[in-house]
N, C-alpha and C positions, 0 to 999 in steps of 0.2 A: 688024294686028293692035295690041289696043287695052294698054297698060302700065299691069299694078297697081303702084300704090298701095304704099310700102313702110309697111308696117305701124306701125311706128313711131315713123312722121312724122304717122300717124293724130289726131286733135285730137280730146282726149277731152271730152263730154261735159258739158254745164254755165255757169257760169260762170269766167268765170278765175280762180288765186287771189290772194286780196290781197298775199300773202307770195311773192316766188319767193326768196332770197334768206336760208335756215334761218340760219344765223350770224348777221347782221342781225334774226332773229327771237327767235331767243335769247337775243342783250341785252338787246332790246328784255322781253320775258317775263320775266328777271331783275330788270327794268328798273322795274317793274310791284311785282314785292315788296316792294323799296326803297323807293320810293318810299310802300308802304302800311303801313312798319315807322316811317319818316320819320313820318307821319300824327299815329301814339300817341301818347299822353299818357303822364303819367308810374303813372296807373292800366289803361291797356292800352283805353282808349276813342279812338274815332276810325274811321278806316276802317280794313277787316277783308279778309278776303283769300275772294276770293267770283270764283264763275266768268261771271258777268256781269260784273264789276269788273273781270274781266284783259279780258274779250270786250271791250269797249268799250274799255279803254288801248288793245287791240292794232287798234282800230279797226274789228272789226268789230259788224253791228247787233246782233245781241243774242245770248243765252250758243248757241240752238244752231247758229250762225255756223263758233262753236269747238270744236264736240262733233262736227260736222259734218267740218271742217277733220280733227282729229285721226282720226274713221272712216279721210278718203280717205288719210290720211298711212300710215294702216294697213295699205290696200288697196294701196296704190303698193310702200310699204316705204320712203318717202324721210326725209329727216333730220330731217322737224318729227317724226315720233310720240316724238322722246325730251323736246325740251325741250314741250311739250303735258303730256304725258305726265309727267313732273318736276314741270310746275303744277300738274296737277292731284292730284295723290300732295301735294303741300304744303297747297292748300287742303284737302283731306281730312283731313290733319294738327294743320290747326289747329281746324276741326270739333272733332274729337274728344276736343283738349287743352281747346276749351270744352266740352263735354258735362261731360269728366271731371271736369274742375275747378266744375262747377256754375256756371256763368256768370251766367245766368239767361237762356238761350235759349227756353228750355224743346222744347214740339213744333216750332220752329220748325227747328230745329234739327236735328229726326230728318225733315223734311219735306225740311228740302236735301239733308241725307244717301238717304233715299229716293230722290232723283227728279236729282241732280247724278250720283252715286257707286253707286247700285245695290247701298244695301241693303235689307233686308228685316226686315218682323215676322217670327219663327218664332215667336212666345208662343202657344201652343197646339197648333202641328204636331206638337210631341213626341205629342200625342192626338188627331192625326188615322189614318183607314187607308191603308190601302191605296192610293197615289197621289195622297193629300190630304185621300181624300172623310171627314165625319165619320164618325164611328162608331158604330155600331147597338149600343141599348144596350137590353136588357129592361125592363121598369114593375121590375120585382124588383131589378135592377141599381141604375135611378135612384134607388129610394125607400132602398139601401144606401146609395150614395155621398151623398142626402142628408143620414138618419141621424146620417152621418160627420158631415159638416157642422156640423148643429144643435151635436153633441154638443162639439165643439172648441171654439164660440163660448159654450156655456160654464158649459165651464172657463175659458175667457177671462176670460169675466164674471166666476165668483168667484174669482179671482186677481186678477180689478180692486177687487172690492170688498172682500179679506185686506190690498188695500196700499191701500186709503184707511181701513181701518179705524186701522192702523199711526199713530204720533202720528207730531208730524216732525220733533220734535227729541226724543232721549231723554235724561235727565238721570240725571246717576254716581251711583249709590249712593255714600254716603260715613260 
Protein backbone atom coordinates (compact mmCIF):
# COMPACT_ATOMS: atom_id res chain seq x y z
CA UNK A 1 0.00 0.00 0.00
CA UNK A 2 1.25 3.46 -0.99
CA UNK A 3 1.73 6.10 1.69
CA UNK A 4 -0.06 9.39 1.24
CA UNK A 5 1.99 12.50 1.62
CA UNK A 6 1.00 15.02 4.23
CA UNK A 7 -0.75 17.91 2.37
CA UNK A 8 0.88 20.41 4.73
CA UNK A 9 4.29 19.37 3.40
CA UNK A 10 3.24 19.78 -0.22
CA UNK A 11 5.39 22.29 -2.10
CA UNK A 12 3.72 25.47 -3.28
CA UNK A 13 3.87 26.06 -7.03
CA UNK A 14 5.99 28.89 -8.37
CA UNK A 15 9.26 30.48 -7.46
CA UNK A 16 10.32 30.35 -3.81
CA UNK A 17 9.92 33.59 -1.88
CA UNK A 18 12.73 36.08 -1.84
CA UNK A 19 11.95 36.93 1.78
CA UNK A 20 11.31 34.28 4.44
CA UNK A 21 11.73 36.35 7.63
CA UNK A 22 8.69 38.64 8.01
CA UNK A 23 10.28 40.73 10.78
CA UNK A 24 13.38 41.45 8.70
CA UNK A 25 11.14 42.18 5.72
CA UNK A 26 9.11 44.72 7.74
CA UNK A 27 12.32 46.44 8.93
CA UNK A 28 13.61 46.66 5.35
CA UNK A 29 10.29 48.17 4.18
CA UNK A 30 10.49 50.80 6.95
CA UNK A 31 14.12 51.50 6.04
CA UNK A 32 13.05 52.28 2.45
CA UNK A 33 10.90 55.17 3.66
CA UNK A 34 13.64 56.42 6.00
CA UNK A 35 16.15 56.40 3.14
CA UNK A 36 13.74 58.21 0.80
CA UNK A 37 13.09 60.89 3.44
CA UNK A 38 16.84 61.29 4.01
CA UNK A 39 17.35 62.02 0.29
CA UNK A 40 14.82 64.88 0.18
CA UNK A 41 16.11 68.45 0.20
CA UNK A 42 14.36 71.29 2.04
CA UNK A 43 12.13 71.93 -1.01
CA UNK A 44 10.87 68.35 -0.99
CA UNK A 45 12.81 67.40 -4.12
CA UNK A 46 14.58 64.08 -4.32
CA UNK A 47 13.54 60.46 -4.19
CA UNK A 48 9.80 60.11 -3.69
CA UNK A 49 8.02 56.99 -2.50
CA UNK A 50 7.01 54.63 -5.29
CA UNK A 51 5.93 51.03 -5.69
CA UNK A 52 8.76 50.45 -8.16
CA UNK A 53 11.27 52.08 -5.81
CA UNK A 54 10.12 49.90 -2.93
CA UNK A 55 10.26 46.77 -5.09
CA UNK A 56 13.81 47.51 -6.24
CA UNK A 57 14.88 48.37 -2.68
CA UNK A 58 13.60 44.98 -1.52
CA UNK A 59 15.50 43.20 -4.30
CA UNK A 60 12.61 42.46 -6.64
CA UNK A 61 13.01 42.85 -10.39
CA UNK A 62 9.97 45.08 -10.84
CA UNK A 63 6.82 46.41 -9.19
CA UNK A 64 4.75 43.41 -10.28
CA UNK A 65 6.82 41.14 -8.07
CA UNK A 66 5.87 43.03 -4.91
CA UNK A 67 2.23 43.17 -6.00
CA UNK A 68 2.28 39.39 -6.54
CA UNK A 69 3.99 38.96 -3.15
CA UNK A 70 1.15 40.90 -1.53
CA UNK A 71 -1.50 38.81 -3.31
CA UNK A 72 0.20 35.56 -2.31
CA UNK A 73 0.52 36.76 1.30
CA UNK A 74 -3.17 37.62 1.41
CA UNK A 75 -4.11 34.18 0.08
CA UNK A 76 -1.89 32.46 2.63
CA UNK A 77 -2.85 34.92 5.39
CA UNK A 78 0.75 35.21 6.49
CA UNK A 79 2.67 37.90 8.38
CA UNK A 80 3.96 39.60 5.18
CA UNK A 81 0.55 41.14 4.44
CA UNK A 82 0.70 43.97 6.99
CA UNK A 83 4.11 45.46 6.05
CA UNK A 84 3.24 45.44 2.33
CA UNK A 85 -0.25 46.84 2.93
CA UNK A 86 1.13 49.56 5.21
CA UNK A 87 3.81 50.47 2.64
CA UNK A 88 1.28 50.65 -0.21
CA UNK A 89 -0.98 52.89 1.89
CA UNK A 90 1.95 55.15 2.72
CA UNK A 91 2.89 55.46 -0.97
CA UNK A 92 -0.74 56.14 -1.90
CA UNK A 93 -1.00 58.78 0.85
CA UNK A 94 2.06 60.57 -0.50
CA UNK A 95 0.51 60.59 -3.99
CA UNK A 96 -2.71 62.07 -2.65
CA UNK A 97 -0.78 64.77 -0.78
CA UNK A 98 1.12 65.68 -3.95
CA UNK A 99 -2.15 65.77 -5.89
CA UNK A 100 -3.94 67.94 -3.31
CA UNK A 101 -1.01 70.33 -2.96
CA UNK A 102 -0.69 70.61 -6.74
CA UNK A 103 3.04 69.99 -6.77
CA UNK A 104 3.12 69.53 -10.53
CA UNK A 105 2.84 65.84 -11.28
CA UNK A 106 -0.13 66.43 -13.54
CA UNK A 107 -1.64 63.42 -15.29
CA UNK A 108 1.28 61.22 -14.24
CA UNK A 109 0.09 61.06 -10.65
CA UNK A 110 -3.41 60.08 -11.74
CA UNK A 111 -1.93 57.38 -13.97
CA UNK A 112 -0.02 56.05 -10.96
CA UNK A 113 -3.06 56.10 -8.67
CA UNK A 114 -5.18 54.29 -11.26
CA UNK A 115 -2.59 51.63 -12.07
CA UNK A 116 -1.10 50.97 -8.63
CA UNK A 117 -3.91 51.75 -6.22
CA UNK A 118 -7.15 50.89 -8.05
CA UNK A 119 -8.43 54.45 -8.49
CA UNK A 120 -11.00 55.01 -11.25
CA UNK A 121 -12.35 57.94 -13.20
CA UNK A 122 -16.03 58.24 -12.42
CA UNK A 123 -16.61 61.46 -14.30
CA UNK A 124 -19.59 60.93 -16.51
CA UNK A 125 -20.64 57.66 -14.91
CA UNK A 126 -23.34 59.50 -12.97
CA UNK A 127 -24.92 60.12 -16.39
CA UNK A 128 -24.72 56.50 -17.43
CA UNK A 129 -27.62 54.18 -17.80
CA UNK A 130 -28.14 50.86 -16.03
CA UNK A 131 -25.01 48.72 -16.03
CA UNK A 132 -22.87 51.69 -17.09
CA UNK A 133 -24.24 51.73 -20.65
CA UNK A 134 -24.65 55.09 -22.39
CA UNK A 135 -27.95 56.86 -21.87
CA UNK A 136 -30.36 56.77 -24.76
CA UNK A 137 -31.62 60.26 -25.63
CA UNK A 138 -34.14 61.32 -28.22
CA UNK A 139 -33.21 64.03 -30.71
CA UNK A 140 -35.53 66.43 -28.83
CA UNK A 141 -33.61 65.82 -25.57
CA UNK A 142 -30.29 66.36 -27.35
CA UNK A 143 -31.59 69.60 -28.91
CA UNK A 144 -32.83 70.83 -25.51
CA UNK A 145 -29.46 70.14 -23.88
CA UNK A 146 -27.56 71.88 -26.69
CA UNK A 147 -29.92 74.87 -26.41
CA UNK A 148 -29.30 75.07 -22.65
CA UNK A 149 -25.53 74.91 -23.12
CA UNK A 150 -25.60 77.63 -25.78
CA UNK A 151 -27.74 79.87 -23.53
CA UNK A 152 -25.31 79.42 -20.63
CA UNK A 153 -22.36 80.20 -22.90
CA UNK A 154 -24.11 83.35 -24.14
CA UNK A 155 -24.74 84.54 -20.55
CA UNK A 156 -21.12 83.91 -19.57
CA UNK A 157 -19.88 85.85 -22.62
CA UNK A 158 -22.14 88.77 -21.69
CA UNK A 159 -20.79 88.71 -18.11
CA UNK A 160 -17.21 88.78 -19.41
CA UNK A 161 -18.04 91.66 -21.78
CA UNK A 162 -19.53 93.66 -18.89
CA UNK A 163 -16.45 92.99 -16.75
CA UNK A 164 -14.16 94.16 -19.59
CA UNK A 165 -16.19 97.37 -19.96
CA UNK A 166 -15.70 98.32 -16.30
CA UNK A 167 -12.79 100.67 -15.55
CA UNK A 168 -9.86 99.01 -13.86
CA UNK A 169 -9.63 101.67 -11.17
CA UNK A 170 -12.50 103.79 -9.94
CA UNK A 171 -11.50 107.31 -8.95
CA UNK A 172 -13.04 108.57 -5.69
CA UNK A 173 -15.38 111.57 -5.92
CA UNK A 174 -13.96 114.54 -4.00
